[in-house]
Backbone bond lengths (Angstrom), bond angles and torsions (degrees), N, CA, C in turn:
res aa  C-N    CA-C-N  psi(-1)  N-CA   C-N-CA  omega(-1)  CA-C   N-CA-C  phi
1 R - - - 1.487 - - 1.555 108.45 -
2 V 1.419 112.05 -42.92 1.424 115.42 -178.64 1.530 109.31 -61.05
3 R 1.352 114.30 -39.43 1.447 120.14 -179.52 1.541 108.70 -62.58
4 D 1.300 116.31 -44.91 1.453 119.96 -179.79 1.534 110.37 -61.78
5 A 1.343 116.52 -40.53 1.435 120.13 -179.03 1.515 111.32 -66.09
6 V 1.341 117.36 -37.28 1.433 121.45 178.71 1.510 110.96 -65.90
7 V 1.340 117.40 -41.10 1.450 124.03 177.57 1.530 109.26 -63.38
8 S 1.351 117.25 -44.60 1.429 121.39 179.93 1.530 112.16 -60.21
9 T 1.350 111.66 -42.59 1.497 119.03 -178.21 1.545 109.95 -63.83
10 Q 1.351 114.83 -42.87 1.475 120.24 179.20 1.524 108.40 -61.98
11 C 1.349 117.09 -43.32 1.492 118.18 179.01 1.513 113.45 -62.25
12 T 1.383 113.68 -38.44 1.472 118.10 177.71 1.492 114.44 -63.00
13 V 1.379 114.17 -45.56 1.467 121.66 -179.18 1.529 107.67 -64.94
14 S 1.313 117.73 -43.27 1.444 122.23 -178.34 1.573 108.94 -62.49
15 S 1.341 115.52 -40.00 1.465 118.77 -178.36 1.545 109.97 -69.10
16 G 1.365 115.63 -36.46 1.429 119.47 177.95 1.507 111.58 -65.95
17 I 1.355 115.88 -42.26 1.457 119.80 177.86 1.522 111.72 -60.30
18 N 1.355 116.52 -45.19 1.407 121.73 -179.55 1.511 111.81 -64.91
19 A 1.326 115.06 -38.92 1.515 117.89 179.43 1.562 110.79 -66.54
20 E 1.396 113.40 -38.89 1.454 117.64 -179.49 1.527 108.55 -66.03
21 Y 1.327 116.92 -42.33 1.489 119.68 178.10 1.474 111.63 -61.99
22 G 1.407 115.40 -39.14 1.445 118.24 178.91 1.538 112.69 -64.46
23 F 1.384 116.29 -40.57 1.468 116.91 177.01 1.512 112.97 -66.36
24 Q 1.328 116.97 -41.37 1.508 121.76 177.20 1.571 107.42 -56.91
25 H 1.287 115.73 -48.18 1.477 117.41 -176.21 1.532 109.43 -65.09
26 Y 1.292 119.35 -37.38 1.486 124.66 179.53 1.505 108.56 -63.77
27 F 1.336 118.35 -51.57 1.446 118.99 -177.09 1.540 112.44 -69.08
28 K 1.305 117.92 -28.22 1.466 120.71 174.99 1.586 108.12 -64.71
29 R 1.293 116.52 -40.53 1.487 119.93 177.08 1.527 113.12 -64.72
30 I 1.407 114.93 -39.55 1.454 119.61 176.70 1.520 108.37 -63.41
31 N 1.330 119.28 -50.47 1.455 120.56 -179.09 1.530 112.44 -59.65
32 L 1.334 116.89 -34.45 1.452 119.79 178.45 1.523 110.33 -67.73
33 S 1.364 114.19 -41.15 1.501 117.03 -179.23 1.544 111.35 -66.99
34 V 1.346 115.58 -37.74 1.512 120.26 178.52 1.477 108.22 -64.46
35 A 1.346 118.03 -44.48 1.440 122.54 -179.63 1.538 111.83 -59.98
36 M 1.296 114.63 -38.61 1.499 120.09 179.21 1.532 109.42 -68.05
37 R 1.311 118.42 -37.64 1.430 121.05 178.83 1.522 116.20 -65.67
38 I 1.383 113.49 -32.96 1.484 117.06 -172.34 1.551 108.52 -105.72
39 D 1.292 117.07 12.60 1.485 119.52 178.04 1.494 108.55 -58.92
40 P 1.343 119.14 121.44 1.420 121.34 179.70 1.501 115.78 -70.51
41 K 1.355 117.65 -9.67 1.429 122.91 -179.38 1.485 112.73 -120.12
42 P 1.342 118.21 86.87 1.470 118.62 -178.59 1.503 112.96 -57.14
43 S 1.315 116.69 150.53 1.436 121.52 -171.02 1.502 114.76 -85.58
44 K 1.362 118.28 -20.95 1.433 119.13 -172.93 1.496 110.14 -89.28
45 S 1.337 114.18 117.72 1.489 118.36 -176.68 1.565 111.64 -66.91
46 C 1.315 116.81 -31.92 1.446 119.03 176.64 1.524 112.96 -63.14
47 E 1.376 114.90 -36.52 1.445 119.96 178.66 1.530 109.63 -65.44
48 H 1.358 114.10 -40.85 1.495 119.37 178.69 1.482 109.27 -57.81
49 G 1.409 113.67 -49.84 1.463 115.41 -176.81 1.538 115.48 -63.51
50 F 1.315 117.12 -36.64 1.425 121.96 178.37 1.509 110.61 -64.42
51 I 1.333 115.63 -47.29 1.427 120.31 -177.18 1.570 112.44 -65.42
52 F 1.309 114.66 -39.77 1.490 121.23 176.42 1.506 108.85 -59.21
53 I 1.345 117.15 -49.84 1.468 121.73 -178.91 1.594 110.11 -59.48
54 F 1.341 113.30 -41.33 1.510 117.32 -178.51 1.495 109.06 -61.90
55 W 1.327 119.75 -50.83 1.454 120.31 -174.87 1.536 110.43 -68.10
56 Q 1.363 118.12 -34.45 1.438 119.42 176.26 1.512 111.37 -73.62
57 G 1.310 118.70 -47.65 1.447 123.01 -172.86 1.489 112.09 -66.19
58 L 1.358 117.94 -32.65 1.487 120.16 -174.04 1.474 110.99 -57.94
59 G 1.329 119.46 -47.04 1.477 124.25 -176.32 1.506 109.08 -82.98
60 V 1.310 117.95 -46.85 1.512 122.22 -170.49 1.511 107.72 -72.13
61 L 1.357 120.84 -53.64 1.448 119.59 -177.75 1.481 111.93 -69.68
62 G 1.355 118.85 -36.48 1.403 120.29 179.25 1.508 112.51 -60.87
63 G 1.303 116.28 -45.42 1.500 122.63 176.07 1.534 111.28 -64.57
64 L 1.280 116.57 -40.38 1.495 119.93 179.39 1.525 110.24 -62.25
65 V 1.290 116.91 -47.39 1.468 117.35 179.28 1.506 113.23 -60.93
66 M 1.354 116.92 -44.43 1.421 122.88 177.52 1.539 113.29 -58.19
67 F 1.345 116.08 -43.42 1.474 120.48 177.14 1.499 113.51 -64.43
68 L 1.321 115.89 -38.95 1.477 120.51 175.92 1.506 109.73 -62.09
69 W 1.327 117.86 -38.14 1.488 123.25 -178.99 1.476 111.30 -65.57
70 V 1.331 117.37 -39.92 1.454 121.47 -175.63 1.481 114.98 -100.08
71 D 1.332 118.83 15.30 1.437 124.97 -172.64 1.560 107.34 -60.38
72 D 1.241 119.33 -47.79 1.513 121.94 -177.01 1.491 108.86 -66.49
73 D 1.317 117.63 -37.03 1.492 118.10 -177.86 1.506 110.46 -68.72
74 I 1.369 119.44 -35.08 1.460 122.79 178.15 1.474 107.28 -61.06
75 E 1.328 117.28 -49.00 1.473 121.09 -174.96 1.534 111.58 -63.94
76 E 1.296 117.39 -39.47 1.463 120.47 -174.82 1.573 112.10 -85.24
77 W 1.221 119.46 -31.54 1.432 122.16 -169.21 1.541 114.16 -104.59
78 Y 1.379 115.59 -57.02 1.412 121.67 -173.14 1.498 113.97 -58.46
79 K 1.340 115.68 -38.12 1.468 119.98 -177.25 1.548 112.41 -70.66
80 N 1.357 114.66 -15.88 1.455 119.83 -179.80 1.540 113.12 -99.16
81 L 1.297 115.03 0.88 1.502 117.87 176.49 1.504 111.39 -74.03
82 E 1.338 113.88 155.91 1.437 117.80 172.04 1.541 107.13 -79.89
83 T 1.306 116.17 125.38 1.484 120.47 -174.37 1.482 111.09 -130.95
84 S 1.323 117.67 174.35 1.405 127.82 171.92 1.524 112.53 -97.65
85 N 1.293 119.06 160.36 1.464 121.34 179.23 1.525 114.90 -65.90
86 W 1.323 117.33 -14.11 1.445 121.09 -175.49 1.527 112.01 -99.07
87 F 1.372 114.99 2.21 1.435 120.48 -179.44 1.537 108.53 -70.03
88 P 1.381 117.25 147.42 1.492 120.10 177.52 1.530 111.32 -70.81
89 A 1.290 117.13 151.94 1.443 121.09 175.19 1.495 107.78 -67.17
90 V 1.293 115.44 160.83 1.476 121.43 -175.74 1.518 111.64 -65.65
91 D 1.353 117.30 -28.20 1.433 121.88 178.60 1.493 113.51 -81.16
92 F 1.311 119.95 0.32 1.418 123.51 -174.77 1.525 112.21 -90.17
93 F 1.325 117.96 -23.45 1.425 122.32 -172.11 1.586 112.21 -65.15
94 L 1.261 116.64 -43.91 1.466 119.18 -175.89 1.560 112.24 -67.84
95 P 1.320 118.40 -52.53 1.486 116.75 175.12 1.428 116.20 -58.83
96 A 1.351 119.02 -36.61 1.474 122.99 179.19 1.562 110.04 -64.64
97 H 1.334 114.03 -41.44 1.483 117.35 176.50 1.502 112.54 -65.18
98 I 1.324 117.58 -45.13 1.471 120.62 179.91 1.569 111.61 -60.66
99 I 1.352 115.76 -45.39 1.463 118.38 179.99 1.508 113.68 -63.98
100 S 1.357 117.52 -44.43 1.452 121.86 -179.15 1.504 110.71 -66.44
101 A 1.361 118.01 -37.67 1.486 123.62 176.88 1.486 113.29 -68.12
102 S 1.321 113.89 -33.67 1.501 117.63 179.35 1.509 110.69 -68.31
103 F 1.372 116.28 -45.95 1.457 118.97 -178.67 1.539 112.09 -65.12
104 A 1.391 113.99 -41.32 1.470 117.08 178.84 1.519 112.17 -69.89
105 G 1.373 118.67 -34.09 1.430 120.43 175.99 1.551 113.56 -64.84
106 A 1.341 115.35 -38.40 1.468 119.82 176.87 1.501 110.07 -65.81
107 A 1.350 118.53 -34.77 1.495 119.84 178.83 1.486 108.29 -70.00
108 A 1.375 118.73 -41.42 1.408 121.15 -179.83 1.532 113.68 -62.45
109 Y 1.314 116.00 -37.32 1.457 119.68 176.89 1.595 110.15 -64.32
110 G 1.348 111.79 -39.97 1.505 117.82 179.23 1.585 109.23 -61.52
111 V 1.293 114.49 -41.39 1.496 121.20 179.18 1.513 108.03 -62.33
112 W 1.357 114.89 -45.75 1.446 118.06 -176.99 1.564 113.36 -58.94
113 R 1.258 117.12 -30.84 1.442 125.10 178.00 1.524 112.38 -60.97
114 Y 1.337 117.96 -23.09 1.425 122.46 178.17 1.542 111.26 -85.55
115 G 1.282 117.38 59.04 1.464 120.54 174.61 1.494 115.44 98.97
116 G 1.330 119.22 4.58 1.461 118.90 -179.90 1.548 115.67 78.23
117 F 1.336 115.11 179.41 1.442 120.57 -173.40 1.555 111.48 -60.56
118 S 1.356 115.91 -39.16 1.445 121.62 -174.31 1.527 111.26 -61.96
119 R 1.253 120.16 -35.04 1.456 125.02 -178.90 1.528 111.57 -89.96
120 Q 1.276 118.36 -19.76 1.486 120.59 -178.89 1.518 109.70 -122.47
121 I 1.373 117.06 38.94 1.434 121.25 -172.31 1.536 112.37 -65.30
122 V 1.312 119.12 -37.27 1.458 124.24 -177.81 1.560 107.35 -65.63
123 R 1.331 116.16 -54.18 1.468 120.02 -177.85 1.498 113.32 -60.57
124 L 1.273 117.17 -47.38 1.487 120.63 -178.95 1.480 113.66 -74.33
125 T 1.337 119.01 -27.05 1.436 118.91 171.03 1.543 113.11 -68.00
126 M 1.305 115.08 -41.44 1.471 116.48 172.03 1.532 115.64 -59.83
127 H 1.338 114.69 -36.14 1.492 118.66 175.98 1.538 109.48 -66.62
128 L 1.281 115.39 -44.50 1.509 120.51 -179.29 1.547 109.56 -61.94
129 L 1.288 116.82 -43.87 1.471 121.12 175.72 1.480 113.55 -57.30
130 Q 1.320 115.23 -48.35 1.475 120.32 179.04 1.514 112.91 -63.40
131 T 1.325 117.11 -39.86 1.457 121.89 176.82 1.460 113.33 -64.37
132 V 1.347 117.75 -44.73 1.455 118.82 -179.61 1.583 111.63 -68.64
133 L 1.330 118.35 -35.44 1.420 118.94 174.18 1.513 112.43 -65.78
134 A 1.338 118.02 -36.70 1.483 123.27 179.14 1.569 111.97 -63.62
135 I 1.360 112.48 -38.47 1.484 118.28 177.30 1.522 111.70 -70.75
136 C 1.365 115.57 -40.83 1.436 118.43 -178.77 1.497 112.72 -71.27
137 W 1.295 121.05 -23.54 1.449 124.17 -178.67 1.555 111.11 -63.44
138 I 1.298 116.44 -34.18 1.412 121.95 -174.54 1.564 111.48 -61.02
139 P 1.336 121.30 -54.60 1.455 120.38 176.98 1.541 112.25 -69.87
140 I 1.339 119.40 -27.96 1.480 119.68 178.84 1.510 109.75 -66.58
141 M 1.354 117.08 -38.30 1.465 120.51 -179.65 1.510 111.95 -76.44
142 F 1.310 117.15 -52.46 1.468 122.83 -167.53 1.572 112.19 -94.79
143 K 1.320 118.90 -22.47 1.473 120.11 -177.81 1.483 109.83 -102.71
144 A 1.333 115.94 -56.88 1.521 118.57 178.19 1.510 110.24 -72.53
145 R 1.297 118.90 -29.83 1.455 124.80 -179.08 1.498 113.47 57.93
146 D 1.347 114.37 37.54 1.424 121.93 175.44 1.512 109.33 -92.48
147 L 1.297 115.04 102.53 1.544 117.76 -167.88 1.451 112.30 -71.71
148 L 1.387 117.62 -37.36 1.431 118.82 -178.40 1.584 113.00 -72.14
149 V 1.257 113.34 -41.45 1.459 117.39 176.79 1.591 111.32 -64.80
150 S 1.305 114.10 -36.28 1.489 116.95 -178.66 1.535 107.36 -67.14
151 F 1.362 119.45 -37.60 1.470 119.39 174.94 1.515 112.89 -63.81
152 V 1.296 115.15 -44.18 1.512 119.02 -178.61 1.578 108.65 -61.37
153 V 1.341 115.88 -46.28 1.446 118.25 -179.55 1.558 110.50 -66.81
154 A 1.295 118.21 -38.30 1.531 120.89 177.34 1.480 108.06 -61.38
155 F 1.325 118.76 -40.48 1.429 120.63 -178.34 1.488 111.38 -69.66
156 L 1.366 118.54 -37.76 1.515 122.55 174.93 1.486 109.80 -64.36
157 I 1.307 117.56 -38.90 1.506 118.49 177.15 1.535 108.95 -60.10
158 F 1.292 116.50 -45.30 1.482 118.80 -177.96 1.543 111.06 -64.98
159 A 1.395 115.01 -42.32 1.472 118.48 -178.56 1.482 113.23 -66.40
160 T 1.367 116.44 -43.59 1.507 116.97 178.52 1.505 109.57 -68.96
161 G 1.336 119.73 -30.53 1.411 120.69 175.38 1.512 114.02 -62.61
162 I 1.309 116.10 -41.74 1.467 121.60 177.81 1.497 111.71 -59.85
163 V 1.376 115.46 -45.33 1.486 119.77 177.80 1.507 109.93 -62.85
164 R 1.328 115.69 -47.16 1.497 118.17 176.74 1.468 112.39 -55.00
165 T 1.312 120.39 -48.76 1.468 122.80 -178.29 1.500 110.93 -60.56
166 A 1.363 117.21 -42.72 1.511 117.97 179.06 1.493 108.49 -61.43
167 L 1.334 119.46 -43.11 1.488 120.16 -179.54 1.535 111.48 -62.44
168 F 1.385 114.97 -39.66 1.432 118.37 -176.99 1.540 109.73 -70.50
169 F 1.322 116.57 -35.18 1.462 122.35 176.95 1.569 110.60 -61.15
170 K 1.279 115.27 -38.61 1.498 118.08 178.42 1.471 112.86 -63.10
171 L 1.375 113.65 -32.46 1.469 117.09 179.95 1.525 111.98 -83.63
172 N 1.319 115.77 -44.50 1.494 121.01 -176.79 1.494 108.24 -157.27
173 T 1.357 116.54 127.23 1.449 120.22 -174.13 1.540 109.68 -68.52
174 A 1.317 120.26 -36.72 1.409 120.97 -178.92 1.549 110.57 -66.22
175 L 1.311 119.53 -37.92 1.453 122.91 -179.22 1.544 110.16 -69.66
176 G 1.339 114.86 -35.96 1.461 115.44 176.46 1.585 110.70 -68.79
177 G 1.328 113.85 -36.19 1.480 117.37 177.76 1.499 111.91 -61.51
178 L 1.319 121.17 -34.40 1.410 123.40 178.58 1.537 112.82 -62.69
179 C 1.308 115.43 -31.44 1.465 122.51 -178.18 1.497 111.20 -74.67
180 L 1.378 120.13 -19.77 1.424 122.28 -175.99 1.564 110.71 -63.48
181 V 1.305 119.11 -31.09 1.489 120.97 176.60 1.478 108.26 -58.93
182 S 1.315 118.51 -49.05 1.462 120.77 -178.34 1.525 110.82 -63.99
183 D 1.317 115.64 -42.07 1.516 119.46 179.91 1.516 111.55 -61.56
184 I 1.271 117.82 -43.19 1.482 119.23 176.53 1.507 114.48 -59.43
185 W 1.342 113.82 -45.35 1.453 118.59 179.30 1.509 112.06 -64.26
186 Y 1.316 121.28 -41.77 1.435 121.55 -179.66 1.528 113.16 -77.31
187 A 1.273 117.63 -24.12 1.471 120.11 168.96 1.541 110.55 -61.43
188 F 1.339 114.51 -47.91 1.460 121.56 177.49 1.545 110.21 -64.16
189 L 1.297 117.42 -43.42 1.478 121.03 -179.58 1.494 110.52 -62.63
190 S 1.367 118.09 -39.32 1.468 122.33 177.73 1.537 109.76 -56.47
191 A 1.408 113.06 -46.59 1.467 118.06 -179.77 1.530 110.63 -64.98
192 V 1.310 118.92 -37.85 1.460 121.32 177.71 1.560 109.79 -64.24
193 A 1.283 118.97 -47.56 1.446 123.00 -179.29 1.575 111.70 -63.76
194 L 1.281 118.99 -34.29 1.401 122.17 176.64 1.539 111.48 -68.26
195 Q 1.355 115.17 -45.37 1.413 119.38 -178.68 1.569 111.58 -70.78
196 V 1.315 115.82 -34.75 1.508 118.93 172.67 1.511 113.11 -56.63
197 W 1.390 111.18 -45.03 1.455 116.33 -178.99 1.579 109.16 -68.14
198 N 1.303 119.31 -41.31 1.470 121.87 -178.47 1.592 108.80 -62.82
199 L 1.306 116.69 -40.10 1.479 117.51 -171.78 1.535 112.03 -84.85
200 N 1.332 116.27 -19.88 1.478 117.64 -173.51 1.522 111.58 -123.51
201 V 1.327 119.41 15.37 1.435 119.40 176.89 1.536 108.98 -70.35
202 D 1.329 114.77 144.05 1.448 118.71 -175.11 1.571 107.91 -81.85
């Protein structure tokens, strides 16, 4: 009986060790799969290229299309507005938009690398909101010619940009620094839109 009890005990201990090893192996696999999901550097180069083009193209191409659409209106209308001597030349708007959108798009791509859209949803949503507002401002100013609304939208672009930059800075200082180019431009643009409204209000 003692012998049977010893054998039974050995079997129980062996089963416990095997079960413990099985659980350890299972949790190691879970931890590995979680680590793979939150890896800030995705492995597929084609995915990197597509996402980079998306974040760059959204602001740059969107603005380019809008400026081509309102090109005649800029020539006919903006040059005839009452302006101040510090206002930008009519040919300055497009390159300024492209440069600011390029820097901001590069920053957004860098943020996306920290876990993708699902883990950076707040930061990237703020960037998308600012980008959409910036694209919409172009026809509001030069096509609809609503000076008050154009100032309000320009200020919202600047305000959302400041929030986005602060969020990017908390994640990575360099990425936040890239957004400063956009913030400086839209701070200046807000001042321009306000002064245009003040000088040309009916």
